[in-house]
Phi, psi and omega in degrees: 000134178229161177291153171298157179294166177304318179301313181295320180295316179296320179298318179293313182299318185266357181057048177230175182279147177304326179297325178294321179296309182301317182296318181293316180299319179298318179295316179297318180294334177280354178100008179289145179271160179299314179301320180295314181298315182296323186271319192242006179229040182296323179298320185290317186266356185075033175066039173292138181271176186296327179294314177297320181294320178296317179296316179299316181298317181293313180293326177300316178299317180296312183293323177293320176299320180295320179293323177297318180293321178301313181296321180295318181294315180300318179296318181296315181291323179296320179294334177278352181074024185241011184275102176275164177298321181295316180293319179298319179296319179297319179292321181291337180257000177296127187255005175220160176296325180298316179297318178299315181293324177298316181293329182279342188309314181293343185250002183282136177292127181215172179297155181297120185260170178295326177295319179294320178296325179292321177296317179297331179277003176084022185266359181297320176301324177297314179298315181295320182295313182290325178289320182281334182220087182295352177286344179290147178274120184303316183296316181297316180293322183296329181299336181286348188243015177296137188206103183294330180300325179254022178059033174262081189268345179214173184294328179298316179297320180294316181291324177296318178298317178297324179298316180296325179298311181292320178304311182292326178295313179296317186291346180254015179271113186299320182292321177295315179301318179297319180295317179296320178299313181301316181297311183296320180299326182271325192245344185288151175249135173275112183254117185247135178223154177280145174292125181309132179090355183257009185301314183287315180298324183256032184305328181291345176257017187304331181296344183245012182296329177214081190233124177234132183207140177305132182306319186293344184247008179289117179288157186303314184293328178287321178300317181292325177295317179295317179297323177295319178299322177294316182296331180271005176078017182263322186243153167235155176211162178207163174263127179234155180238016178210220177289119183302334184262001177251089185286344185266348182295145179294141179272144174303338179295332177294322178294324178295317179297316181297314181297317182294329183267357179075025180265126180228150177263098181243019177078015180280166188302322185262359185298320181294319179295318178295326176296323176295321177300315179299314181299314179296319180304316182287307190284327184263318187267319193251326186306306184295316183293317179290323177299314179300317181295314183288324175294323176298319177294320177299316178298315180300316179296319179295319179294319178301317179296315180296319179295321179296317178300314180299314182297317180297316180293321179297317179301315180297320181291317180295327181263019176295153183298131176277143175288336176098181183285083179231144177299125188229138174257123178262132179242121175257099189294153175198167179257277183300320184272000178083183181258122179277138186237133174222134178251128177239144180280189185299335181266000181092003180285136180286124182244348180195156175196156179188191174225143177233163187227065181273354187255164177299149005271352184290313180055040180272069190290311184299315179298317181294321178298318182296317181294312182294320179299318180297320179294319179299314183288321182296319187254005183051050182296141180251335182226147172237114181263121183249119178297145187265029180269211180305135178068017182294317182289326175296318179292320178299317179294318178301313180294318179300318179297321179297315182292331176293325180287335184233072184293348179282347181287130179264068184221145183240133176265140183218132176281134184238136176293116185262013180307127178090349182297321180291328177295315179296314187297334180262006185276163177297325179297315180294322179296324179288322182286322182230070184296336185261001182258144175294153180305318183294325178289324177302323178298320179294324177297315181298319180297317179295314183292325182288343171284319179297312182206093183305318184297312183298329182272320185290338178294346179279351185251139175305126188310318184289350178272356182284339169078041177243023182238167173253136175059030185295339179279347185262346186267171178300114189290325180290320178293319178300313181298316180299315182294314182291323177298321178295321178297314180299315180300314181296320181295312181301316183284335176289331179273321186091161186228134175285113185299332186266354179235345186294142175282165178300318178300323179290317179296328180301331184274356181286142180312127175088344182264158173227182184300320181297311180294323179298316178294324177295322178296314181296318179297318178298319179295320180295324183277317189258356182086184185297146173291138177250352181204146175300331180300332181295342179300333180297340180276349181286129181306134174070009178261098185270186184298319182295317178295318178302316180301315183289325190260327194305319184294340183263356181256126184253142173236109181279138178059036178272186181294322181251120182300336179290340179293345179267002184247179177269009176288129182284142179308330179295342181258000179305318180302327179294315179297319180295326178292321178296315180299317181295320181300326183253016176054048178229161174268160187301317184299330181286342179285327187294122178088353180278081187300314183299316180294313185297326178292336182275347183287132177275106185301321183299338182291337187245013178287152174211191184298327184263344183230113181267183185291323179299315179296318180297320178296321176297319180297314180296321178294320179292321178295329180294319178226076187299136178063026184303140180264121182286355183283153183287173177291144184292130174219161177214155180277141175254107182285146184289132180295135180090351177252091188238351183217156181302332179291342180277350183281143176226137176306137180103342179299140172256120185231159173257143180205177181243133176292123180257337188199135177240125179243178182294336185257000180157199183226140176267141184231129174274112179251015172087025180237023177069007178216119180294142172264163181244128168261110179293155183306328181286347182247016181279331184203167180282349178249169179295133179242119179276318181232120181307330182290349174288343184248318184222163173214161181304133180101343180295145174262125185225159171258135182227157176250132178283119182262323182202144180230125175241096186296317185297323181259005178053053179239133181233117177264125182238162174220141173269358173268092191295346178270000181298144176280150179285137176278112184270347187285332183074008180287119182276337176080145182293320181296323179301314182300319184287336182259006186295123179269173173265153179204135182271149173301149181301133174086356179281161179284149181300130176223163177269088182280152175290159176293155175104358180255091184195196187244020186296322190303309182299318182295316179294317181301317179297318181297318181291322180298316179295322180297320180295322182290334180275000000 
């Protein structure tokens, strides 16, 4: 019996055909990117989408690593002369890395152990005798093995040595380890306690001071909160299989070890000693290592969940609706240092900048109004983007008052999520882009540009600094970076990039390009002027045929020589379009946008060896709406006047806000008071919601009802079920406390906050109150 091939395993896991797997793997091995494969190789892969392709790519890497490790382990054991046919078969059929390592454990080079020293002292026959025949008397048998040369001076030393030999033998049994893991995963309890004396210091972790929960049901966000509490020295935890407070009780795991080893208590002379061996095996050899391993698995699963939430929110934010090419004034609010102002034209170029002081303590309102009004009129500004950090609502009110006085101005003010703007403004990239601008003005530029085109601006910021994740500082940073980079790449390529206006950071994310090639493209453009044809890319230094193939379809040239260069049609498919045009005696440009005609074209009529029906349908769809932007229509939240601080909130208020973050337990909403409120999953809709993302996503504009406000703890409970009754009891509920996430005040810098700082309580209380009334 052998394991299925990697192809077969991937096909089963992804529920696709083996042929699709082989074709995709071949493309990946040739250097093709996921966006390119998803968009332009549908015939080859059977139309696998980018999500399936990313999963396949990740699992392919894992399975290949596992096969490499399997081969390495087999070679190592073989070199030791210990590879039996049975062991080799077990290794060849091991289906996880953990199983392979368990089988390798007895043959792994390790430090000299007590068991090995006992074997060297000649005690292995004693261990074998007592294990094989429990009728033997341990003390009597041990006397035969006293050895002063190896410091075996009494029977206790001999029996202890024999005990270590059996302990290590049991602890290195792969089947036993697998059985113990299965049991613990199903039956163990995660028992959490506060470190004595840390109650006051760790008050934010109070929900976990005495917390017991089945290991198998610990949700990811709770696991990460507990792990953070442990890392900060506030909490301790352990895996228990009985009463968490009875540390001396025998564990069921000891019975599993005994049964697996064939040890029974039948009143024989050696039975008590063998029971001690079992007890030691569990408590000394296996408990800590298995606990560490299972907690590690819990962390990995929790991190995967947290990373997925971050990735989903990042995707929604990157694909948020762009306001478009409009003259925009960016305002980076502040109090003592004033409000920084930057004006950018339709292309995002900075044309003016200054600082005004309409907020406390200066309150130079009249002067600030005059300056801002002059900028609006001078540049015919259409939008005013206001960062949502410190002093944002004061700045918003100041701008609103100005626009009321000058109703003839055709300008709209919009609050913009400024997360990450400060990171960008202080970066090497920003310094290179704006060497003559102050750091604070660069932030205002970023705020203005991200309103015009969120994707183009946000790609300049390290993804994890954008601030749409939970526990991002606690998860595996390399895995987080890989996942978020993949999201950015997929988003950029799904939208497409204007070759003649894109920045180097944006071009870097295009399929097939890297930072060097992106900079080469910009340098070539600066010297030679705008590209007029995709073919001109061949003139860019170091951009070869393979790179052209991967990148060209995602790069747009507006008003170029070939109208197809402005579309998502790949240059390799231009001959097909020309064939369609020739067949109907039309020129290519006349096909573009002619929806009625394109719908009438029979795709099957124009297929050939290189272009299948799926590709042709994509081509016709692209010609119908060339360069179509998959992003939604631009909308913005209108915050209620007079509601600028959490103290202004009252239960029952109906407010408009923007979804900033979606987690497994609900969604956070910016309602303009510098602190996001939480709509718990149970309050997202009138029907059962399994996944909050089925209802909302980051960037959505929603109406919410204020259910509960806790000013002291900065918690806001909201509901999207506007008919919900207000919970008057103020009861936060135990479940609320345990599920409470952390959340930063709007506009604050990213910090590693302790768990427990969030808005869960109000949301849960409201949900429970409604449930009781029903």
